[in-house]
N, CA, C and O atoms as CSV, one atom per row, in Angstrom:
chain,resi,resn,atom,element,x,y,z
A,1,MET,N,N,-75.730,-96.563,-100.928
A,1,MET,CA,C,-75.647,-96.312,-102.551
A,1,MET,C,C,-77.072,-96.286,-103.128
A,1,MET,O,O,-77.969,-97.086,-102.864
A,2,ILE,N,N,-77.124,-95.342,-103.874
A,2,ILE,CA,C,-78.467,-95.416,-105.001
A,2,ILE,C,C,-78.119,-96.302,-105.962
A,2,ILE,O,O,-76.954,-96.351,-106.356
A,3,LEU,N,N,-78.921,-96.974,-106.373
A,3,LEU,CA,C,-78.581,-97.885,-107.533
A,3,LEU,C,C,-79.003,-97.179,-108.481
A,3,LEU,O,O,-79.864,-96.323,-108.275
A,4,SER,N,N,-78.410,-97.429,-109.870
A,4,SER,CA,C,-78.871,-97.004,-111.209
A,4,SER,C,C,-79.726,-97.743,-111.755
A,4,SER,O,O,-79.791,-98.923,-111.409
A,5,ASP,N,N,-80.659,-97.186,-112.822
A,5,ASP,CA,C,-81.571,-98.108,-113.508
A,5,ASP,C,C,-80.782,-99.723,-113.889
A,5,ASP,O,O,-81.186,-100.780,-113.406
A,6,THR,N,N,-79.772,-99.625,-114.708
A,6,THR,CA,C,-78.892,-100.800,-115.103
A,6,THR,C,C,-78.444,-101.673,-113.806
A,6,THR,O,O,-78.405,-102.880,-114.041
A,7,ARG,N,N,-78.154,-101.352,-112.693
A,7,ARG,CA,C,-78.285,-101.978,-111.551
A,7,ARG,C,C,-79.111,-102.478,-111.289
A,7,ARG,O,O,-79.085,-103.704,-111.188
A,8,ILE,N,N,-80.086,-101.845,-111.086
A,8,ILE,CA,C,-81.793,-102.254,-110.384
A,8,ILE,C,C,-81.844,-103.861,-111.379
A,8,ILE,O,O,-81.817,-105.040,-111.023
A,9,LEU,N,N,-81.927,-103.216,-112.690
A,9,LEU,CA,C,-82.072,-104.622,-113.867
A,9,LEU,C,C,-81.330,-105.756,-113.308
A,9,LEU,O,O,-81.883,-106.795,-112.948
A,10,GLU,N,N,-79.758,-105.487,-113.226
A,10,GLU,CA,C,-79.136,-106.444,-112.603
A,10,GLU,C,C,-79.637,-107.145,-111.571
A,10,GLU,O,O,-79.833,-108.361,-111.560
A,11,GLU,N,N,-79.867,-106.287,-110.600
A,11,GLU,CA,C,-80.246,-107.115,-109.373
A,11,GLU,C,C,-81.682,-107.993,-109.387
A,11,GLU,O,O,-82.013,-108.906,-108.631
A,12,ILE,N,N,-82.388,-107.420,-110.464
A,12,ILE,CA,C,-83.674,-108.270,-110.565
A,12,ILE,C,C,-83.477,-109.379,-111.206
A,12,ILE,O,O,-84.122,-110.403,-110.981
A,13,GLU,N,N,-82.288,-109.245,-112.328
A,13,GLU,CA,C,-82.025,-110.756,-112.880
A,13,GLU,C,C,-81.693,-111.633,-111.755
A,13,GLU,O,O,-82.311,-112.678,-111.551
A,14,LYS,N,N,-80.565,-111.156,-110.901
A,14,LYS,CA,C,-79.880,-111.990,-109.894
A,14,LYS,C,C,-80.757,-112.400,-108.921
A,14,LYS,O,O,-80.464,-113.239,-108.069
A,15,GLY,N,N,-81.919,-111.798,-109.014
A,15,GLY,CA,C,-82.991,-112.295,-108.065
A,15,GLY,C,C,-83.573,-111.458,-106.760
A,15,GLY,O,O,-84.695,-111.423,-106.256
A,16,THR,N,N,-81.946,-110.596,-106.327
A,16,THR,CA,C,-82.090,-109.919,-105.074
A,16,THR,C,C,-82.859,-108.904,-104.728
A,16,THR,O,O,-82.906,-108.537,-103.553
A,17,ILE,N,N,-83.756,-108.152,-105.955
A,17,ILE,CA,C,-84.842,-107.562,-106.045
A,17,ILE,C,C,-86.082,-108.007,-106.628
A,17,ILE,O,O,-85.953,-108.349,-107.804
A,18,LYS,N,N,-87.184,-108.100,-106.180
A,18,LYS,CA,C,-88.257,-108.553,-106.532
A,18,LYS,C,C,-89.238,-107.362,-107.084
A,18,LYS,O,O,-89.260,-106.317,-106.432
A,19,VAL,N,N,-89.933,-107.458,-108.086
A,19,VAL,CA,C,-91.149,-106.613,-108.016
A,19,VAL,C,C,-92.211,-107.107,-109.083
A,19,VAL,O,O,-92.132,-107.199,-110.308
A,20,VAL,N,N,-93.254,-107.400,-108.176
A,20,VAL,CA,C,-94.382,-108.143,-109.121
A,20,VAL,C,C,-95.361,-107.546,-108.731
A,20,VAL,O,O,-95.627,-107.504,-107.530
A,21,PRO,N,N,-96.368,-106.753,-109.963
A,21,PRO,CA,C,-95.662,-107.339,-111.545
A,21,PRO,C,C,-94.702,-106.078,-111.527
A,21,PRO,O,O,-94.690,-105.095,-110.786
A,22,TYR,N,N,-93.838,-106.470,-112.683
A,22,TYR,CA,C,-92.804,-105.274,-112.990
A,22,TYR,C,C,-93.296,-104.952,-114.590
A,22,TYR,O,O,-93.818,-105.717,-115.401
A,23,SER,N,N,-93.002,-103.814,-114.696
A,23,SER,CA,C,-93.015,-103.324,-116.218
A,23,SER,C,C,-91.906,-102.157,-115.989
A,23,SER,O,O,-91.709,-101.326,-115.102
A,24,ARG,N,N,-91.265,-102.504,-117.243
A,24,ARG,CA,C,-90.103,-101.863,-117.598
A,24,ARG,C,C,-90.331,-100.222,-117.979
A,24,ARG,O,O,-89.324,-99.516,-118.024
A,25,GLU,N,N,-91.458,-99.714,-118.211
A,25,GLU,CA,C,-91.976,-97.954,-118.215
A,25,GLU,C,C,-92.089,-97.651,-116.870
A,25,GLU,O,O,-92.344,-96.447,-116.831
A,26,CYS,N,N,-92.025,-98.190,-115.505
A,26,CYS,CA,C,-91.699,-97.786,-114.640
A,26,CYS,C,C,-90.412,-97.838,-113.806
A,26,CYS,O,O,-90.304,-97.727,-112.584
A,27,LEU,N,N,-89.503,-98.024,-114.691
A,27,LEU,CA,C,-88.117,-97.941,-114.129
A,27,LEU,C,C,-87.650,-96.521,-114.745
A,27,LEU,O,O,-87.745,-96.103,-115.900
A,28,GLY,N,N,-86.964,-95.755,-113.265
A,28,GLY,CA,C,-86.574,-94.567,-113.813
A,28,GLY,C,C,-85.110,-94.636,-113.939
A,28,GLY,O,O,-84.548,-95.722,-114.079
A,29,SER,N,N,-84.444,-93.481,-113.893
A,29,SER,CA,C,-82.823,-93.621,-113.783
A,29,SER,C,C,-82.221,-94.343,-112.650
A,29,SER,O,O,-81.339,-95.198,-112.733
A,30,ASN,N,N,-82.834,-93.875,-111.504
A,30,ASN,CA,C,-82.233,-94.444,-110.196
A,30,ASN,C,C,-83.507,-95.097,-109.303
A,30,ASN,O,O,-83.276,-95.422,-108.139
A,31,SER,N,N,-84.643,-95.254,-109.778
A,31,SER,CA,C,-85.726,-95.733,-109.280
A,31,SER,C,C,-86.543,-96.950,-109.827
A,31,SER,O,O,-86.177,-97.728,-110.708
A,32,TYR,N,N,-87.670,-96.964,-109.163
A,32,TYR,CA,C,-88.810,-97.518,-109.671
A,32,TYR,C,C,-90.578,-97.261,-109.126
A,32,TYR,O,O,-90.934,-97.554,-107.985
A,33,ASP,N,N,-91.384,-96.765,-110.016
A,33,ASP,CA,C,-92.160,-96.344,-109.531
A,33,ASP,C,C,-93.526,-97.227,-109.073
A,33,ASP,O,O,-94.036,-97.914,-109.958
A,34,VAL,N,N,-93.918,-97.234,-108.215
A,34,VAL,CA,C,-94.815,-98.326,-107.470
A,34,VAL,C,C,-96.060,-97.473,-107.667
A,34,VAL,O,O,-96.074,-96.325,-108.112
A,35,HIS,N,N,-97.233,-98.285,-107.222
A,35,HIS,CA,C,-98.750,-97.375,-107.532
A,35,HIS,C,C,-99.681,-98.000,-106.475
A,35,HIS,O,O,-99.768,-99.188,-106.164
A,36,LEU,N,N,-100.317,-97.005,-106.022
A,36,LEU,CA,C,-101.353,-97.046,-105.193
A,36,LEU,C,C,-102.196,-98.461,-105.578
A,36,LEU,O,O,-102.497,-98.825,-106.715
A,37,GLY,N,N,-102.465,-99.093,-104.422
A,37,GLY,CA,C,-103.293,-100.451,-104.627
A,37,GLY,C,C,-104.667,-99.922,-104.457
A,37,GLY,O,O,-104.959,-98.760,-104.177
A,38,LYS,N,N,-105.602,-101.070,-104.692
A,38,LYS,CA,C,-107.173,-101.227,-104.666
A,38,LYS,C,C,-107.424,-101.006,-103.195
A,38,LYS,O,O,-108.478,-100.379,-103.085
A,39,THR,N,N,-106.960,-101.229,-102.185
A,39,THR,CA,C,-107.343,-101.465,-100.994
A,39,THR,C,C,-106.948,-100.180,-100.139
A,39,THR,O,O,-105.768,-99.830,-100.160
A,40,LEU,N,N,-107.622,-99.655,-99.593
A,40,LEU,CA,C,-107.536,-98.505,-98.304
A,40,LEU,C,C,-107.994,-98.957,-97.296
A,40,LEU,O,O,-108.822,-99.862,-97.394
A,41,ALA,N,N,-107.577,-98.441,-95.938
A,41,ALA,CA,C,-108.523,-98.514,-94.802
A,41,ALA,C,C,-108.332,-97.050,-93.820
A,41,ALA,O,O,-107.464,-96.178,-93.863
A,42,THR,N,N,-109.367,-97.189,-93.068
A,42,THR,CA,C,-109.126,-95.958,-92.309
A,42,THR,C,C,-109.519,-96.712,-90.969
A,42,THR,O,O,-110.004,-97.840,-90.882
A,43,TYR,N,N,-109.163,-95.736,-89.831
A,43,TYR,CA,C,-109.579,-96.150,-88.286
A,43,TYR,C,C,-110.830,-95.958,-87.998
A,43,TYR,O,O,-111.179,-94.807,-88.261
A,44,LYS,N,N,-111.839,-96.769,-87.463
A,44,LYS,CA,C,-113.020,-96.932,-87.406
A,44,LYS,C,C,-113.586,-95.376,-86.621
A,44,LYS,O,O,-114.552,-94.659,-86.880
A,45,GLU,N,N,-112.446,-95.264,-85.526
A,45,GLU,CA,C,-112.836,-94.004,-84.739
A,45,GLU,C,C,-111.544,-93.082,-84.947
A,45,GLU,O,O,-110.389,-93.507,-84.912
A,46,HIS,N,N,-111.909,-91.796,-85.161
A,46,HIS,CA,C,-111.452,-90.680,-85.662
A,46,HIS,C,C,-110.006,-90.172,-84.679
A,46,HIS,O,O,-108.923,-89.733,-85.067
A,47,MET,N,N,-110.488,-90.426,-83.353
A,47,MET,CA,C,-109.661,-90.146,-82.171
A,47,MET,C,C,-108.914,-91.611,-82.412
A,47,MET,O,O,-109.565,-92.613,-82.707
A,48,ILE,N,N,-107.588,-91.618,-82.264
A,48,ILE,CA,C,-106.705,-92.790,-82.416
A,48,ILE,C,C,-105.765,-92.746,-80.875
A,48,ILE,O,O,-104.973,-91.894,-80.472
A,49,ASP,N,N,-106.195,-93.935,-80.295
A,49,ASP,CA,C,-105.701,-93.725,-78.869
A,49,ASP,C,C,-104.508,-95.081,-79.000
A,49,ASP,O,O,-104.673,-96.282,-79.211
A,50,ALA,N,N,-103.310,-94.273,-78.773
A,50,ALA,CA,C,-102.101,-95.102,-78.868
A,50,ALA,C,C,-102.060,-96.240,-77.504
A,50,ALA,O,O,-101.032,-96.886,-77.299
A,51,LYS,N,N,-103.060,-96.371,-76.778
A,51,LYS,CA,C,-103.080,-97.032,-75.487
A,51,LYS,C,C,-103.665,-98.267,-75.877
A,51,LYS,O,O,-103.312,-99.300,-75.308
A,52,LYS,N,N,-104.570,-98.284,-76.833
A,52,LYS,CA,C,-105.358,-99.450,-77.359
A,52,LYS,C,C,-105.396,-100.031,-78.636
A,52,LYS,O,O,-104.873,-99.350,-79.518
A,53,HIS,N,N,-105.878,-101.113,-78.970
A,53,HIS,CA,C,-105.935,-101.768,-80.177
A,53,HIS,C,C,-107.111,-100.799,-80.919
A,53,HIS,O,O,-108.270,-100.753,-80.507
A,54,ASN,N,N,-106.595,-100.005,-82.128
A,54,ASN,CA,C,-107.643,-99.205,-82.810
A,54,ASN,C,C,-108.111,-99.997,-84.089
A,54,ASN,O,O,-107.406,-100.417,-85.007
A,55,GLN,N,N,-109.608,-100.105,-83.907
A,55,GLN,CA,C,-109.920,-100.930,-85.232
A,55,GLN,C,C,-109.914,-100.280,-86.483
A,55,GLN,O,O,-109.898,-99.053,-86.571
A,56,ILE,N,N,-109.929,-101.145,-87.596
A,56,ILE,CA,C,-109.899,-100.614,-88.942
A,56,ILE,C,C,-110.709,-100.984,-89.778
A,56,ILE,O,O,-111.097,-102.149,-89.690
A,57,ASP,N,N,-111.088,-100.363,-90.565
A,57,ASP,CA,C,-112.043,-100.559,-91.612
A,57,ASP,C,C,-111.469,-100.732,-92.985
A,57,ASP,O,O,-110.790,-99.769,-93.342
A,58,TYR,N,N,-111.583,-101.867,-93.980
A,58,TYR,CA,C,-110.532,-101.807,-95.425
A,58,TYR,C,C,-111.935,-101.661,-96.224
A,58,TYR,O,O,-113.097,-102.023,-96.035
A,59,PHE,N,N,-111.370,-101.089,-97.014
A,59,PHE,CA,C,-112.320,-101.166,-98.201
A,59,PHE,C,C,-111.661,-100.926,-99.654
A,59,PHE,O,O,-110.463,-100.650,-99.705
A,60,GLU,N,N,-112.382,-101.022,-100.771
A,60,GLU,CA,C,-111.494,-101.246,-102.005
A,60,GLU,C,C,-111.971,-99.976,-102.419
A,60,GLU,O,O,-112.967,-99.395,-101.991
A,61,ILE,N,N,-111.128,-99.574,-103.339
A,61,ILE,CA,C,-111.188,-97.848,-104.176
A,61,ILE,C,C,-112.354,-98.250,-105.579
A,61,ILE,O,O,-112.028,-98.845,-106.606
A,62,PRO,N,N,-113.479,-97.826,-105.304
A,62,PRO,CA,C,-114.363,-97.926,-107.012
A,62,PRO,C,C,-113.415,-97.339,-108.185
A,62,PRO,O,O,-112.452,-96.594,-108.001
A,63,ASP,N,N,-113.824,-97.765,-109.272
A,63,ASP,CA,C,-113.232,-97.939,-110.479
A,63,ASP,C,C,-113.458,-96.377,-110.997
A,63,ASP,O,O,-112.757,-95.854,-111.864
A,64,ASP,N,N,-114.324,-95.864,-110.461
A,64,ASP,CA,C,-114.326,-94.252,-110.723
A,64,ASP,C,C,-113.788,-93.409,-109.774
A,64,ASP,O,O,-114.283,-92.287,-109.665
A,65,GLY,N,N,-112.787,-93.763,-109.007
A,65,GLY,CA,C,-111.944,-93.317,-107.914
A,65,GLY,C,C,-112.961,-93.082,-106.481
A,65,GLY,O,O,-114.116,-93.464,-106.291
A,66,ILE,N,N,-111.935,-92.218,-105.492
A,66,ILE,CA,C,-112.753,-92.027,-104.303
A,66,ILE,C,C,-112.146,-90.584,-103.990
A,66,ILE,O,O,-111.129,-90.127,-104.512
A,67,VAL,N,N,-112.939,-89.959,-103.058
A,67,VAL,CA,C,-112.860,-88.277,-102.690
A,67,VAL,C,C,-112.107,-88.787,-101.377
A,67,VAL,O,O,-112.624,-89.693,-100.724
A,68,LEU,N,N,-110.944,-88.247,-100.996
A,68,LEU,CA,C,-109.949,-88.315,-99.884
A,68,LEU,C,C,-110.521,-86.934,-99.039
A,68,LEU,O,O,-110.552,-85.833,-99.589
A,69,TYR,N,N,-110.984,-87.157,-97.574
A,69,TYR,CA,C,-111.809,-85.954,-97.053
A,69,TYR,C,C,-110.314,-85.855,-96.015
A,69,TYR,O,O,-109.492,-86.695,-95.648
A,70,PRO,N,N,-110.512,-84.088,-95.745
A,70,PRO,CA,C,-109.260,-83.893,-94.554
A,70,PRO,C,C,-109.688,-84.737,-93.158
A,70,PRO,O,O,-110.808,-85.154,-92.862
A,71,HIS,N,N,-108.527,-84.844,-92.455
A,71,HIS,CA,C,-108.765,-84.965,-90.962
A,71,HIS,C,C,-109.046,-86.640,-90.985
A,71,HIS,O,O,-109.090,-87.188,-89.883
A,72,ILE,N,N,-109.197,-87.296,-91.939
A,72,ILE,CA,C,-108.993,-88.807,-91.966
A,72,ILE,C,C,-107.825,-89.298,-92.288
A,72,ILE,O,O,-107.356,-88.790,-93.307
A,73,PHE,N,N,-107.066,-90.254,-91.694
A,73,PHE,CA,C,-106.225,-91.037,-91.794
A,73,PHE,C,C,-106.582,-92.039,-92.640
A,73,PHE,O,O,-107.473,-92.848,-92.381
A,74,TYR,N,N,-105.686,-92.028,-94.022
A,74,TYR,CA,C,-105.987,-93.398,-94.665
A,74,TYR,C,C,-104.473,-94.116,-94.664
A,74,TYR,O,O,-103.386,-93.569,-94.477
A,75,LEU,N,N,-104.726,-95.332,-94.898
A,75,LEU,CA,C,-103.878,-96.462,-94.723
A,75,LEU,C,C,-103.940,-97.005,-96.116
A,75,LEU,O,O,-104.940,-97.639,-96.451
A,76,GLY,N,N,-102.842,-96.788,-97.054
A,76,GLY,CA,C,-102.725,-97.714,-98.480
A,76,GLY,C,C,-101.778,-98.564,-98.592
A,76,GLY,O,O,-100.969,-98.703,-97.675
A,77,VAL,N,N,-101.686,-99.464,-100.012
A,77,VAL,CA,C,-100.746,-100.340,-100.099
A,77,VAL,C,C,-100.217,-100.227,-101.271
A,77,VAL,O,O,-100.753,-99.300,-101.878
A,78,THR,N,N,-99.446,-100.723,-101.843
A,78,THR,CA,C,-98.908,-100.528,-103.484
A,78,THR,C,C,-99.235,-101.956,-104.082
A,78,THR,O,O,-99.144,-103.052,-103.530
A,79,GLN,N,N,-99.694,-101.593,-105.532
A,79,GLN,CA,C,-99.909,-102.727,-106.241
A,79,GLN,C,C,-98.878,-103.657,-106.316
A,79,GLN,O,O,-99.179,-104.828,-106.550
A,80,GLU,N,N,-97.728,-103.346,-106.161
A,80,GLU,CA,C,-96.717,-104.137,-106.553
A,80,GLU,C,C,-96.274,-104.911,-105.107
A,80,GLU,O,O,-96.453,-104.369,-104.016
A,81,TYR,N,N,-95.790,-105.993,-105.228
A,81,TYR,CA,C,-94.925,-106.960,-104.196
A,81,TYR,C,C,-93.603,-106.524,-104.526
A,81,TYR,O,O,-93.059,-106.488,-105.629
A,82,THR,N,N,-93.138,-106.174,-103.312
A,82,THR,CA,C,-91.703,-105.811,-103.353
A,82,THR,C,C,-91.021,-106.680,-102.374
A,82,THR,O,O,-91.635,-107.037,-101.368
A,83,GLU,N,N,-89.570,-107.121,-102.624
A,83,GLU,CA,C,-88.644,-107.684,-102.058
A,83,GLU,C,C,-87.476,-107.615,-102.169
A,83,GLU,O,O,-87.064,-107.459,-103.318
A,84,THR,N,N,-86.525,-107.694,-101.119
A,84,THR,CA,C,-84.887,-107.693,-101.289
A,84,THR,C,C,-84.391,-108.163,-100.087
A,84,THR,O,O,-84.830,-107.891,-98.969
A,85,HIS,N,N,-83.324,-108.980,-100.403
A,85,HIS,CA,C,-82.469,-109.588,-99.604
A,85,HIS,C,C,-81.123,-108.974,-99.597
A,85,HIS,O,O,-80.377,-109.522,-98.785
A,86,ALA,N,N,-80.564,-107.955,-100.291
A,86,ALA,CA,C,-79.255,-107.300,-100.260
A,86,ALA,C,C,-79.543,-105.825,-100.125
A,86,ALA,O,O,-78.529,-105.244,-99.740
A,87,HIS,N,N,-80.483,-105.082,-100.292
A,87,HIS,CA,C,-80.426,-103.528,-100.479
A,87,HIS,C,C,-81.486,-103.276,-99.507
A,87,HIS,O,O,-82.306,-104.185,-99.378
A,88,VAL,N,N,-81.648,-102.145,-98.743
A,88,VAL,CA,C,-82.495,-101.660,-98.276
A,88,VAL,C,C,-83.295,-100.573,-98.899
A,88,VAL,O,O,-82.784,-99.453,-98.895
A,89,PRO,N,N,-84.633,-100.746,-99.507
A,89,PRO,CA,C,-85.493,-99.687,-100.455
A,89,PRO,C,C,-86.023,-98.897,-99.430
A,89,PRO,O,O,-86.140,-99.253,-98.257
A,90,PHE,N,N,-86.362,-97.734,-99.936
A,90,PHE,CA,C,-86.972,-96.636,-99.262
A,90,PHE,C,C,-87.956,-96.220,-100.342
A,90,PHE,O,O,-87.758,-96.457,-101.534
A,91,LEU,N,N,-89.101,-95.544,-99.840
A,91,LEU,CA,C,-90.185,-94.914,-100.769
A,91,LEU,C,C,-90.034,-93.461,-100.570
A,91,LEU,O,O,-89.703,-92.945,-99.502
A,92,GLU,N,N,-90.295,-92.839,-101.654
A,92,GLU,CA,C,-90.638,-91.277,-101.534
A,92,GLU,C,C,-91.820,-91.105,-102.318
A,92,GLU,O,O,-92.159,-91.800,-103.276
A,93,GLY,N,N,-92.481,-90.020,-101.785
A,93,GLY,CA,C,-93.846,-89.481,-102.395
A,93,GLY,C,C,-93.356,-88.777,-103.456
A,93,GLY,O,O,-92.257,-88.232,-103.555
A,94,LYS,N,N,-94.309,-88.832,-104.294
A,94,LYS,CA,C,-94.182,-87.532,-105.552
A,94,LYS,C,C,-94.565,-86.356,-105.007
A,94,LYS,O,O,-95.334,-86.232,-104.054
A,95,SER,N,N,-93.890,-85.264,-105.769
A,95,SER,CA,C,-94.056,-83.902,-105.402
A,95,SER,C,C,-95.540,-83.570,-105.906
A,95,SER,O,O,-96.184,-82.890,-105.108
A,96,SER,N,N,-96.080,-83.865,-106.879
A,96,SER,CA,C,-97.604,-83.582,-107.106
A,96,SER,C,C,-98.406,-84.067,-106.358
A,96,SER,O,O,-99.474,-83.518,-106.087
A,97,THR,N,N,-98.059,-85.103,-105.926
A,97,THR,CA,C,-99.160,-85.757,-104.844
A,97,THR,C,C,-99.122,-85.097,-103.637
A,97,THR,O,O,-100.118,-84.702,-103.032
A,98,GLY,N,N,-97.529,-84.928,-103.141
A,98,GLY,CA,C,-97.404,-84.334,-102.013
A,98,GLY,C,C,-97.740,-82.807,-101.936
A,98,GLY,O,O,-97.640,-82.205,-100.867
A,99,ARG,N,N,-98.181,-82.133,-103.207
A,99,ARG,CA,C,-98.842,-80.945,-103.120
A,99,ARG,C,C,-100.033,-80.840,-102.385
A,99,ARG,O,O,-100.400,-79.963,-101.602
A,100,LEU,N,N,-100.698,-82.100,-102.844
A,100,LEU,CA,C,-102.027,-82.383,-102.244
A,100,LEU,C,C,-102.371,-82.628,-101.064
A,100,LEU,O,O,-103.503,-82.540,-100.590
A,101,GLY,N,N,-101.195,-83.012,-100.441
A,101,GLY,CA,C,-101.124,-83.441,-98.687
A,101,GLY,C,C,-101.019,-84.869,-98.848
A,101,GLY,O,O,-101.226,-85.345,-97.733
A,102,ILE,N,N,-100.840,-85.622,-99.528
A,102,ILE,CA,C,-100.494,-87.089,-99.808
A,102,ILE,C,C,-99.118,-87.068,-99.858
A,102,ILE,O,O,-98.386,-86.396,-100.584
A,103,ASP,N,N,-98.812,-87.969,-98.910
A,103,ASP,CA,C,-96.985,-88.140,-97.974
A,103,ASP,C,C,-97.324,-89.791,-97.840
A,103,ASP,O,O,-98.380,-90.394,-97.652
A,104,ILE,N,N,-95.865,-90.255,-98.034
A,104,ILE,CA,C,-95.634,-91.131,-97.287
A,104,ILE,C,C,-94.872,-90.776,-95.885
A,104,ILE,O,O,-93.969,-89.942,-95.813
A,105,HIS,N,N,-95.432,-91.624,-94.651
A,105,HIS,CA,C,-94.995,-91.418,-93.347
A,105,HIS,C,C,-93.606,-91.600,-93.037
A,105,HIS,O,O,-93.130,-92.726,-92.886
A,106,ALA,N,N,-92.763,-90.283,-92.910
A,106,ALA,CA,C,-91.491,-90.394,-92.785
A,106,ALA,C,C,-90.836,-91.962,-91.733
A,106,ALA,O,O,-89.772,-92.463,-92.097
A,107,THR,N,N,-91.398,-92.417,-90.811
A,107,THR,CA,C,-90.626,-93.593,-90.490
A,107,THR,C,C,-91.130,-94.856,-91.014
A,107,THR,O,O,-90.664,-95.953,-90.709
A,108,ALA,N,N,-92.088,-94.660,-91.804
A,108,ALA,CA,C,-92.096,-96.095,-92.716
A,108,ALA,C,C,-91.938,-96.214,-94.073
A,108,ALA,O,O,-92.486,-96.992,-94.854
A,109,ALA,N,N,-90.875,-95.088,-94.321
A,109,ALA,CA,C,-90.137,-94.763,-95.999
A,109,ALA,C,C,-89.181,-96.172,-96.288
A,109,ALA,O,O,-89.143,-96.780,-97.358
A,110,THR,N,N,-88.317,-96.567,-94.862
A,110,THR,CA,C,-87.483,-97.646,-95.398
A,110,THR,C,C,-88.357,-99.136,-95.367
A,110,THR,O,O,-89.223,-99.425,-94.541
A,111,GLY,N,N,-87.955,-99.856,-96.324
A,111,GLY,CA,C,-88.335,-101.039,-96.372
A,111,GLY,C,C,-87.367,-101.779,-95.646
A,111,GLY,O,O,-86.254,-101.340,-95.354
A,112,LYS,N,N,-87.935,-103.258,-95.265
A,112,LYS,CA,C,-86.736,-104.451,-94.469
A,112,LYS,C,C,-86.971,-105.396,-95.303
A,112,LYS,O,O,-87.995,-105.577,-95.961
A,113,SER,N,N,-85.716,-106.196,-95.270
A,113,SER,CA,C,-85.243,-107.509,-96.135
A,113,SER,C,C,-86.117,-108.379,-95.050
A,113,SER,O,O,-86.384,-108.131,-93.874
A,114,LEU,N,N,-86.454,-109.473,-95.874
A,114,LEU,CA,C,-87.599,-110.342,-95.198
A,114,LEU,C,C,-86.544,-111.555,-94.931
A,114,LEU,O,O,-86.919,-112.589,-94.378
């Protein structure tokens, strides 16, 4: 079952859903909008080998933004810390960024309870 905004608020008040920082403006009719955090990562080698440990470079997004280049795999984090012990969260990309080719990997879309 997908929770309504009213139910999401109830669950936040009960403590079964945690979103930090929380902003009421980000609560939709049945969702909460999270934002890209300041840290990105890329693999040091562009050829990723599943048989070995691939080294990662972390970097901060500058205040004036960043240009994402094709054929480079970027890993990002959300600004918000989220936690739930009673629900299974899932992430979906926005269609506006999806049209730019930015997407949430299909197998990483569901969260897990801690």
